[in-house]
C-alpha positions as CSV (number, residue, x, y, z in Angstrom):
1,M,124.1,110.4,110.3
2,N,126.8,113.2,108.8
3,L,124.2,115.8,109.5
4,P,125.2,119.3,108.1
5,A,127.4,122.0,110.6
6,D,124.7,124.6,109.9
7,F,121.6,122.2,110.7
8,V,123.6,121.4,114.1
9,T,124.1,125.0,114.8
10,Y,120.9,126.0,114.2
11,T,118.6,122.8,115.5
12,K,120.7,122.2,118.7
13,P,119.3,125.1,120.6
14,L,115.9,124.4,119.7
15,L,115.8,120.9,121.3
16,G,118.5,121.7,124.2
17,E,118.8,118.8,126.4
18,Q,116.9,116.4,123.9
19,W,119.4,117.0,121.3
20,K,121.4,113.6,122.2
21,S,118.2,111.6,121.8
22,F,117.0,113.5,118.5
23,V,120.7,112.5,117.2
24,E,120.3,108.7,118.4
25,A,116.9,108.3,116.6
26,L,118.1,109.8,113.5
27,D,120.5,107.1,113.5
28,G,118.1,104.2,114.1
29,E,115.5,102.6,111.8
30,S,112.7,104.4,110.5
31,P,109.5,102.9,111.1
32,T,107.2,101.7,108.4
33,S,103.3,102.3,108.8
34,I,100.1,101.8,106.5
35,R,96.8,102.9,106.2
36,I,93.9,100.6,105.8
37,N,91.0,101.4,103.2
38,H,88.2,100.1,104.9
39,S,86.1,100.5,101.8
40,K,87.9,97.6,100.7
41,M,89.3,95.5,103.2
42,T,90.0,94.9,107.1
43,S,93.1,95.3,109.5
44,G,92.9,91.5,109.5
45,K,95.6,90.6,112.4
46,L,97.4,94.4,112.6
47,S,97.4,95.2,115.9
48,N,100.2,97.8,116.4
49,Q,97.9,101.0,115.8
50,V,99.2,104.6,115.0
51,L,97.6,106.3,118.1
52,W,96.3,109.4,116.1
53,C,94.7,107.4,113.2
54,D,92.2,104.7,113.4
55,N,93.1,103.2,110.2
56,G,97.0,103.8,110.7
57,F,99.3,100.5,111.7
58,Y,102.9,100.0,112.3
59,L,104.7,96.8,110.4
60,D,107.3,94.9,112.0
61,K,109.4,95.3,108.9
62,R,109.4,96.7,105.7
63,P,107.9,94.4,103.1
64,R,108.2,94.3,99.3
65,F,105.1,96.2,98.9
66,T,105.6,96.0,94.9
67,F,104.9,92.3,94.9
68,D,101.5,92.8,97.1
69,P,98.4,92.8,95.0
70,L,96.6,94.4,97.6
71,F,98.6,97.5,97.6
72,H,98.2,97.9,93.7
73,A,94.3,97.4,94.5
74,G,94.2,100.1,96.8
75,G,93.8,98.2,100.0
76,Y,95.9,100.2,101.7
77,Y,98.4,103.1,101.1
78,V,102.3,103.2,102.4
79,Q,102.2,106.3,104.6
80,E,104.3,107.6,107.2
81,A,102.6,107.9,110.6
82,S,103.5,111.5,111.5
83,S,101.6,112.8,108.6
84,M,98.5,110.7,109.8
85,F,97.9,113.1,112.4
86,I,96.1,115.0,109.7
87,A,93.3,112.3,110.6
88,Q,93.2,113.9,114.5
89,V,92.6,117.1,112.7
90,L,89.9,116.0,110.4
91,K,88.0,114.3,113.3
92,Q,87.6,117.6,114.7
93,Y,87.4,119.9,112.0
94,A,85.5,117.8,109.2
95,F,81.8,118.1,108.5
96,P,79.0,117.0,106.1
97,S,78.7,118.6,102.8
98,M,82.2,120.2,102.7
99,K,84.5,121.0,100.0
100,V,88.3,120.3,100.6
101,L,91.5,121.4,98.8
102,D,94.5,119.4,99.0
103,L,97.2,121.9,97.2
104,C,100.5,120.0,97.2
105,A,98.7,116.8,97.0
106,A,101.1,114.3,95.2
107,P,101.9,111.4,95.7
108,G,98.4,111.3,97.5
109,G,98.8,110.0,100.9
110,K,97.1,112.7,102.6
111,S,94.5,112.9,99.8
112,T,93.5,109.5,100.3
113,L,93.1,110.0,104.0
114,I,90.9,112.9,103.3
115,A,88.7,110.6,101.2
116,D,88.1,108.6,103.9
117,F,86.2,111.6,106.1
118,L,84.2,112.4,103.1
119,D,80.5,112.1,103.1
120,E,78.6,111.4,99.7
121,H,77.9,115.3,99.6
122,S,81.3,116.3,100.2
123,L,84.2,117.1,97.3
124,L,87.6,116.3,97.3
125,V,90.0,118.4,94.9
126,S,93.5,117.1,94.8
127,N,95.8,119.3,93.2
128,E,99.7,118.9,92.3
129,V,101.5,121.6,90.0
130,I,104.2,119.3,88.4
131,R,102.6,117.0,85.6
132,S,104.5,113.7,86.1
133,R,103.8,113.9,89.9
134,A,100.1,114.8,89.1
135,N,99.9,111.4,87.2
136,I,101.1,109.7,90.1
137,L,98.4,111.5,92.3
138,S,95.6,110.7,90.1
139,E,96.5,106.7,90.1
140,N,96.7,106.7,94.0
141,I,93.2,108.5,93.7
142,T,91.7,106.1,91.3
143,K,93.0,103.2,93.3
144,W,91.2,104.4,96.5
145,G,88.1,104.2,94.9
146,N,86.3,107.4,96.0
147,P,83.8,108.9,93.3
148,N,83.8,112.2,94.9
149,T,87.0,113.3,94.0
150,I,89.0,115.6,91.1
151,V,92.5,115.3,90.8
152,T,93.9,118.7,88.8
153,N,97.0,120.1,87.5
154,N,97.4,123.8,88.2
155,D,99.2,126.5,89.9
156,P,98.0,127.7,93.3
157,S,97.3,131.2,91.6
158,R,95.1,129.6,89.2
159,I,93.2,127.7,92.0
160,G,92.8,131.0,93.6
161,K,90.5,132.2,91.4
162,L,87.7,129.9,92.8
163,K,87.3,132.6,95.4
164,G,85.4,131.1,98.6
165,F,85.1,127.9,97.2
166,F,86.6,125.7,99.6
167,D,85.8,125.0,103.4
168,I,89.0,123.4,104.1
169,V,92.5,123.6,102.3
170,L,95.5,121.4,103.1
171,V,98.7,123.0,102.2
172,D,101.3,120.2,102.9
173,A,103.8,122.8,101.7
174,P,107.3,121.8,100.0
175,C,109.9,122.3,102.6
176,S,113.5,121.6,103.0
177,G,112.8,118.0,104.5
178,E,114.5,117.9,107.6
179,G,112.2,115.6,108.9
180,M,112.9,113.1,105.9
181,F,116.9,113.0,106.8
182,R,116.4,109.6,108.3
183,K,114.5,108.1,105.3
184,D,116.2,110.2,102.5
185,E,120.1,110.6,102.2
186,G,119.2,113.0,99.6
187,A,117.7,115.4,101.8
188,V,120.4,115.6,103.9
189,A,122.8,116.3,101.0
190,E,120.6,119.3,99.7
191,W,120.0,120.8,102.8
192,S,121.3,124.4,103.2
193,L,120.4,127.5,105.3
194,E,119.8,129.1,101.6
195,N,117.6,126.5,100.6
196,V,115.4,126.8,103.8
197,R,115.0,130.5,103.1
198,L,114.0,129.9,99.7
199,C,111.7,127.1,101.0
200,K,109.9,129.3,103.2
201,E,109.6,132.4,100.5
202,R,108.0,129.4,98.1
203,Q,105.7,128.5,100.9
204,Q,104.5,132.0,101.5
205,R,104.1,132.6,97.8
206,I,101.7,129.3,97.7
207,L,99.6,130.1,100.7
208,A,99.1,133.7,99.4
209,D,97.9,132.8,95.8
210,V,95.7,130.0,97.4
211,W,94.2,132.1,100.2
212,P,91.3,133.8,98.2
213,A,90.1,130.2,97.5
214,L,89.2,129.6,101.1
215,R,85.9,130.9,102.1
216,S,85.7,133.2,105.4
217,G,85.5,131.2,108.5
218,G,87.0,128.3,106.3
219,V,90.1,126.1,107.9
220,L,93.5,126.1,106.7
221,I,95.7,123.4,107.7
222,Y,99.1,124.0,107.3
223,S,102.1,121.3,107.5
224,T,105.5,120.7,106.7
225,C,108.3,117.8,107.3
226,T,110.9,120.1,108.6
227,Y,111.9,121.3,111.9
228,N,112.9,125.0,111.7
229,L,111.0,127.9,112.9
230,E,111.2,129.6,109.5
231,E,109.2,127.1,107.5
232,N,107.1,126.3,110.7
233,E,105.9,128.7,113.5
234,Q,107.2,132.2,111.7
235,N,105.1,131.0,108.6
236,V,102.1,130.6,110.9
237,R,102.6,134.1,112.3
238,W,103.1,135.5,108.7
239,I,99.8,133.9,107.8
240,C,98.0,135.3,110.7
241,D,99.5,138.9,110.0
242,E,99.7,139.1,106.6
243,L,96.6,137.1,105.2
244,G,94.2,137.4,108.3
245,A,93.6,134.2,110.3
246,D,93.1,133.1,114.0
247,I,95.1,129.9,115.1
248,S,93.1,127.1,116.2
249,S,93.8,123.7,118.4
250,V,93.4,120.2,118.1
251,D,92.5,117.8,120.6
252,I,95.5,115.3,121.4
253,D,96.4,112.9,124.0
254,E,99.3,113.1,126.2
255,E,100.5,109.7,125.8
256,W,101.2,110.4,122.1
257,E,104.2,112.6,123.2
258,I,103.3,115.0,120.4
259,S,105.7,118.2,120.9
260,S,104.3,121.5,121.0
261,S,105.3,124.9,119.4
262,L,108.9,126.5,119.8
263,I,107.3,129.8,119.9
264,E,105.2,131.3,122.5
265,G,101.7,132.6,121.2
266,V,101.7,129.9,118.3
267,T,99.8,126.8,118.7
268,A,101.2,123.9,116.5
269,Y,101.8,120.4,116.7
270,R,105.4,118.6,116.3
271,F,106.6,115.2,116.1
272,F,110.4,114.2,116.5
273,P,111.4,111.0,115.8
274,H,112.9,110.7,119.4
275,K,109.7,111.1,121.1
276,T,107.0,109.8,118.5
277,N,107.0,106.7,116.4
278,G,107.6,108.3,113.2
279,E,109.6,111.2,111.3
280,G,109.8,114.9,111.6
281,F,106.6,116.8,111.0
282,F,104.8,119.9,111.8
283,C,101.1,120.9,111.7
284,A,99.0,124.0,112.3
285,V,95.5,125.0,111.8
286,L,94.1,128.3,111.3
287,R,90.6,129.7,110.8
288,K,90.3,132.4,108.1
289,K,89.1,136.0,109.3
290,G,86.9,138.0,107.2
291,D,83.0,138.5,105.8
292,E,83.2,139.0,102.6
293,E,80.7,137.0,100.4
294,N,81.7,133.4,99.5
295,G,81.3,131.1,96.9
296,V,82.0,131.5,93.0
297,R,79.9,131.9,90.0
298,K,77.4,128.6,88.9
299,I,78.3,127.1,85.6
300,K,75.5,125.8,83.6
301,D,76.0,122.3,82.5
302,K,77.4,122.1,79.0
303,D,77.4,118.6,78.4
304,N,74.6,117.0,76.3
305,R,73.3,114.8,78.5
306,S,70.0,114.2,76.7
307,K,71.3,112.3,74.0
308,I,73.1,109.8,76.1
309,N,72.2,106.2,75.6
310,L,75.1,104.9,77.7
311,E,73.0,105.8,80.8
312,T,70.3,103.4,80.0
313,E,72.5,100.7,78.8
314,Y,75.5,100.9,81.3
315,K,74.4,102.7,84.2
316,N,74.2,99.3,86.0
317,L,77.9,98.9,85.7
318,I,78.1,100.8,89.4
319,L,75.9,100.8,92.5
320,N,73.2,103.3,93.4
321,S,73.4,104.5,90.0
322,D,70.5,106.8,90.4
323,R,72.9,109.0,92.3
324,F,75.2,109.6,89.3
325,T,75.1,111.8,86.5
326,F,76.5,110.0,83.4
327,Y,78.4,112.2,80.8
328,P,81.1,111.8,78.1
329,R,84.4,113.5,77.9
330,D,86.3,113.0,74.9
331,D,86.1,109.4,74.1
332,K,85.4,108.1,77.6
333,W,82.2,108.1,79.7
334,F,81.9,109.0,83.2
335,A,79.9,109.1,86.3
336,F,79.9,111.6,88.8
337,P,77.6,112.2,92.0
338,S,74.9,114.0,90.9
339,C,74.7,116.3,94.1
340,L,78.3,117.6,93.2
341,Y,77.9,117.9,89.5
342,N,77.6,121.3,89.5
343,Y,80.9,121.8,91.7
344,L,82.8,119.8,89.0
345,Q,81.5,122.1,86.2
346,T,82.6,124.9,88.2
347,I,86.1,123.3,88.6
348,K,86.1,122.6,84.6
349,S,85.8,126.2,84.0
350,E,88.7,127.3,85.8
351,L,91.3,124.3,86.2
352,N,93.1,121.6,84.4
353,I,91.4,118.3,85.4
354,L,93.5,115.2,85.2
355,S,90.7,112.6,86.5
356,E,87.1,112.8,88.0
357,G,84.5,110.5,89.5
358,I,84.3,107.2,88.0
359,C,85.7,106.6,84.4
360,L,83.6,103.9,83.0
361,G,85.3,103.0,79.9
362,E,85.0,104.1,75.8
363,F,83.7,102.9,72.8
364,K,86.3,101.2,70.4
365,G,84.0,100.8,67.5
366,K,80.9,98.9,68.8
367,D,82.8,97.5,71.6
368,F,82.7,99.3,75.2
369,V,85.9,98.7,76.8
370,P,85.9,99.0,80.7
371,E,88.5,101.1,82.7
372,Q,90.5,100.5,85.3
373,S,88.7,103.3,87.2
374,L,85.5,101.3,87.0
375,A,87.2,98.2,88.4
376,L,89.0,100.1,91.2
377,S,85.8,102.1,92.5
378,N,84.1,101.5,95.7
379,F,80.6,101.6,93.8
380,L,81.4,98.8,91.0
381,N,78.7,96.4,90.6
382,R,80.4,93.2,90.3
383,E,77.6,91.4,89.2
384,A,77.7,93.5,86.0
385,F,80.7,91.1,85.1
386,V,82.0,87.4,85.3
387,T,84.2,87.6,88.2
388,L,87.5,85.5,88.5
389,E,89.7,85.2,91.8
390,A,93.5,85.1,90.6
391,D,96.2,83.5,93.1
392,W,99.1,85.4,93.9
393,K,101.1,84.6,90.7
394,T,98.2,85.3,88.3
395,A,97.6,88.7,90.1
396,I,101.4,89.3,89.8
397,S,101.4,88.5,86.0
398,Y,98.3,90.5,85.7
399,L,100.1,93.6,87.3
400,R,103.1,93.2,85.4
401,K,100.6,93.4,82.0
402,E,101.8,89.9,80.9
403,A,100.0,87.9,78.4
404,L,97.3,85.5,80.3
405,V,95.4,82.6,79.5
406,F,92.0,81.7,80.9
407,T,90.5,78.8,78.5
408,D,88.0,77.5,81.1
409,Q,86.5,80.9,81.0
410,P,83.7,82.5,78.7
411,K,84.6,84.9,76.1
412,G,84.5,88.5,76.7
413,Y,85.6,91.2,79.8
414,I,86.4,89.4,83.1
415,L,87.1,91.1,86.1
416,L,90.2,89.7,88.2
417,T,89.8,89.9,91.9
418,Y,92.6,88.8,94.6
419,R,91.5,87.9,98.1
420,N,88.0,89.2,96.8
421,I,89.3,92.8,96.0
422,P,89.2,93.9,92.2
423,L,92.6,94.2,90.2
424,G,91.2,95.1,86.9
425,F,89.9,93.8,83.6
426,V,90.6,91.2,81.0
427,K,89.2,90.5,77.8
428,N,89.0,86.8,77.1
429,I,89.2,85.8,73.7
430,G,89.3,82.1,74.0
431,N,92.9,81.3,73.2
432,R,94.4,84.1,75.3
433,A,93.1,87.1,77.1
434,N,93.7,90.9,76.5
435,N,95.3,92.4,79.7
436,L,93.7,95.8,80.0
437,Y,95.8,96.7,82.9
438,P,97.3,100.3,82.4
439,Q,100.5,100.3,80.6
440,E,101.9,103.1,82.8
441,W,100.9,101.2,86.0
442,R,102.6,98.3,85.5
443,I,105.1,96.4,87.8
444,R,108.4,97.0,86.1
445,S,110.5,95.3,88.5
446,S,111.7,91.9,87.0
447,N,112.9,90.7,90.3
448,V,109.6,88.7,91.3
449,P,109.8,86.6,94.6
450,D,109.5,82.9,94.5
451,Q,106.6,83.2,96.9
452,V,103.8,85.7,98.5
453,E,104.8,87.7,101.3
454,I,101.7,88.1,103.4
455,I,101.4,91.7,104.6
456,I,97.9,91.5,106.3
């Protein structure tokens, strides 16, 4: 790898005698890892576990995930192993009935990981400021299937208006990307000392903007995928000195070979590719000082739920429907956990929401068309639909949004599954079936393999 000269000059002294091993690792192959969604499937025969994440596993080689229906169904998420360390943080700091913000959340790896730690009374707000990336985030959150999630598209300064609202805030900050050199040649080409400086300033601006939204005593998880001190330890000190926080620690095992902070007095966790089986990653945990009053004003329910006929007619579409509030937004109908509904109203009063809870479907004329969000929800009541198990070729055709024919099936809406995991809906009209898979989600590649490659 042709590393930038300034990067070598800066980083080599930080690593000292480990520099040679570090460079050799960068010239090696990047490991492939996935995280299983245990709400939908088991890990099967996978055995090479990511040590700091119970649901994380390494694969022997990188398959073509695009052509695995389980990937599209939310059965697992392809995530870099080092970043799964957030699971170890949440093991120690998560608690019941918490409100969590993932501020820079796209494409959704850490948000889906956080979702695994939510109990039924906890809320996750996943935000992304860039609209195109926020749409991808919303897609991945929908595929994971948790109903107690909200996806927003807002600047951090706007979220900061929710004063004291969140118990935990994760800022996986946009960075210079040094930790991705092995995976992304573009990161090497774009790197410069000036970009490091700009990233540091942007990170501080993001942190300052969102800081009011974290309650006193709340936890900030700060992470990057870079190596330099400016974006990492120096920013941790800046958070302590300028925003008011104390540094906390995370329990780790020595055999994981996670490196410690490179600055005395700062507790942090560093991942180097020559020591840990993953890419470059930095993480620190801080607790907000102060005793100001927490919380935001409560918003009265603006939805006229007293006139909803959907609640009686369609609440059987989801399991445990008595725990949900049913309501309309635009032309669509939603279900959201009742215990969190007031929080949803508060979020709506301040932020731009892209997706929330379970989108059940919409009326088109007299016909109620079920949504993909319902098909992929962990609370889908399968008994409410005719279900058809698809083979691999049929599943791929469906995911490519191709025309399908099911002459031996009844007319109406049919839930397609693959290996008993829901993929989505079709409307069978006899001579053909209308493919209801979202157009923007479809597999675009035409280079379809001849046969399935079993991953799990």
